[in-house]
C-alpha positions in Angstrom: 57.2 -86.2 -141.0 56.8 -85.0 -137.5 56.9 -87.1 -134.6 54.2 -87.6 -131.8 51.9 -85.9 -134.2 53.3 -82.3 -133.9 53.4 -80.1 -137.0 56.4 -78.5 -138.5 56.8 -75.8 -140.8 59.7 -77.6 -142.7 57.8 -78.1 -145.6 57.9 -74.6 -146.0 54.0 -74.2 -145.4 52.6 -71.9 -142.6 51.6 -73.5 -139.4 47.6 -73.0 -138.5 47.1 -73.4 -135.3 43.8 -73.2 -132.8 42.9 -69.6 -132.4 44.4 -68.5 -128.5 44.3 -65.5 -126.6 45.9 -65.0 -123.6 47.3 -62.1 -121.1 50.2 -64.0 -119.8 49.0 -63.5 -115.8 48.2 -66.6 -114.0 44.3 -68.1 -114.2 42.6 -69.8 -111.5 42.5 -73.4 -112.4 38.8 -73.5 -111.6 36.5 -70.1 -112.6 33.6 -68.7 -110.2 30.9 -70.4 -110.5 28.2 -73.1 -109.8 28.9 -76.8 -110.0 25.9 -79.3 -110.0 26.9 -83.1 -109.1 30.5 -83.0 -108.2 31.9 -85.7 -106.6 35.3 -86.8 -104.2 37.1 -89.4 -105.8 38.0 -92.5 -104.3 41.8 -93.3 -103.6 42.4 -89.3 -104.4 42.4 -88.0 -100.6 45.7 -87.9 -99.1 47.5 -86.5 -95.8 50.3 -84.6 -95.3 51.9 -82.7 -92.6 52.1 -78.8 -92.3 55.2 -76.9 -92.7 57.5 -76.7 -90.0 58.1 -73.0 -88.8 61.0 -71.5 -88.1 61.1 -71.6 -83.9 58.4 -74.3 -83.8 54.8 -74.4 -84.9 53.7 -76.5 -88.1 53.4 -80.2 -88.5 49.4 -80.4 -87.7 48.1 -82.7 -90.1 46.3 -81.7 -93.2 43.7 -83.3 -95.4 43.6 -83.0 -99.0 40.3 -83.4 -100.4 39.8 -84.0 -104.1 36.6 -82.4 -106.0 36.1 -83.2 -109.5 33.7 -80.7 -110.5 30.3 -81.8 -111.9 28.0 -79.8 -114.4 28.6 -76.6 -115.2 25.7 -74.4 -114.1 27.1 -71.7 -116.3 27.8 -72.7 -120.1 30.7 -70.6 -120.0 32.3 -72.9 -117.2 31.2 -76.2 -119.5 35.2 -76.8 -120.3 35.9 -77.3 -116.8 33.6 -79.9 -116.3 35.5 -82.7 -114.8 38.4 -80.6 -113.3 39.9 -81.5 -110.4 40.9 -79.4 -107.5 42.0 -79.7 -104.0 40.5 -78.5 -100.8 42.3 -78.9 -97.9 41.5 -78.5 -94.3 43.9 -78.3 -91.2 43.2 -79.8 -87.9 44.5 -78.1 -84.8 44.2 -79.5 -81.4 42.0 -77.8 -79.1 44.8 -76.5 -76.4 46.4 -74.6 -79.6 45.5 -71.3 -78.3 47.6 -69.2 -80.9 45.8 -71.1 -83.6 42.0 -70.9 -82.5 41.2 -69.0 -85.5 42.1 -70.8 -87.9 41.2 -74.0 -86.1 37.4 -72.7 -86.4 37.9 -72.2 -89.9 39.2 -75.1 -91.1 36.2 -77.0 -89.1 33.5 -75.3 -90.1 34.7 -75.6 -93.4 35.1 -79.4 -93.2 30.9 -79.2 -91.2 29.9 -77.3 -94.1 30.7 -80.3 -96.6 29.9 -83.3 -94.1 26.3 -81.4 -94.1 26.3 -81.1 -97.8 26.6 -84.6 -98.4 24.8 -86.0 -95.4 27.6 -87.2 -93.0 27.6 -86.6 -89.2 29.8 -84.0 -88.8 30.4 -85.0 -84.9 30.5 -88.4 -85.8 33.4 -88.6 -88.4 35.7 -85.9 -86.7 38.7 -87.2 -85.5 39.1 -86.8 -81.4 42.9 -87.8 -81.4 45.1 -87.7 -84.1 48.2 -89.5 -83.8 48.9 -91.1 -87.5 47.4 -91.0 -91.0 45.4 -94.2 -89.7 43.0 -91.5 -87.5 41.8 -90.1 -90.7 40.7 -93.4 -92.3 37.0 -93.0 -91.0 36.4 -89.6 -92.0 38.2 -90.3 -95.5 35.9 -93.6 -96.0 33.0 -91.6 -95.2 33.8 -89.0 -97.3 35.3 -90.6 -100.6 32.8 -91.7 -103.7 30.1 -88.9 -102.3 28.1 -87.3 -104.4 28.3 -83.1 -103.6 24.6 -81.6 -105.2 25.6 -78.4 -105.2 28.8 -75.9 -105.0 30.2 -72.9 -105.6 33.7 -71.6 -106.7 35.0 -68.2 -106.0 38.6 -67.2 -107.2 40.7 -64.2 -105.7 44.2 -62.7 -106.7 47.2 -62.2 -103.8 50.2 -61.3 -103.4 52.7 -63.0 -101.2 55.5 -60.7 -99.6 58.1 -62.4 -102.4 55.6 -60.3 -104.8 54.8 -63.6 -106.1 51.3 -63.5 -107.7 48.7 -66.5 -106.7 45.2 -67.2 -107.5 43.0 -68.9 -105.2 40.1 -71.3 -105.5 37.8 -71.0 -102.3 34.6 -73.9 -102.2 31.3 -73.1 -100.7 28.8 -75.4 -100.4 25.8 -73.2 -99.3 24.2 -70.2 -101.4 22.5 -66.9 -99.5 20.2 -64.6 -101.0 21.9 -62.3 -103.6 23.9 -65.3 -105.1 27.3 -65.4 -102.2 27.8 -68.0 -100.9 27.3 -68.3 -97.3 26.8 -70.2 -94.2 23.4 -71.1 -92.8 24.2 -69.1 -89.8 24.3 -66.0 -91.7 27.8 -65.6 -91.7 30.6 -65.8 -94.3 30.9 -69.6 -94.8 34.6 -70.4 -94.5 36.0 -71.0 -97.9 37.8 -74.1 -98.5 41.0 -72.7 -99.8 43.4 -74.1 -102.2 46.3 -71.8 -104.0 47.3 -72.9 -107.8 48.2 -70.8 -110.4 51.3 -68.8 -109.5 53.0 -65.6 -111.4 55.4 -62.9 -110.3 54.5 -59.6 -109.7 56.4 -56.1 -110.2 59.7 -55.6 -108.5 
């Protein structure tokens, strides 16, 4: 008898499986779509430091915000309800001119999230970060909050090594035409999460 509920063909009969289809390519952990009543689970937030770079740089504080998807607006995405993905926010110092663009993108994505859940961004943004304790107030304001609507988009990219990655981008507002954008009319900086990976051609 097979253990752990695993079927085997030792009895001579052919195994029957649930029909599956697949191309073998890396898949996004979350599909493109709209989601209703997503949440940020308590106790799942994490604080990390970015990787140090050769010659200096890196080691910036990074907040990993868990987002548990709510009801899918599209029935085709129904099986993803309850899936959890991470939104990453990196904090750069105001005097870090080399990363000013990246800093603005990260601040914009955090502001968009705060506005979506009625949290005062200017009040909770940490003026100074020396340890993970300095992110406590921000985390306590966000965890457990419900996100009424959010949109996800996926895109494939290729690293210099040839490795394929599938990225998940979060948006919290939607403009005319169905594209998620910020309120000021500019493309909202997405909250990116790279999950699925695979090797590209050599």
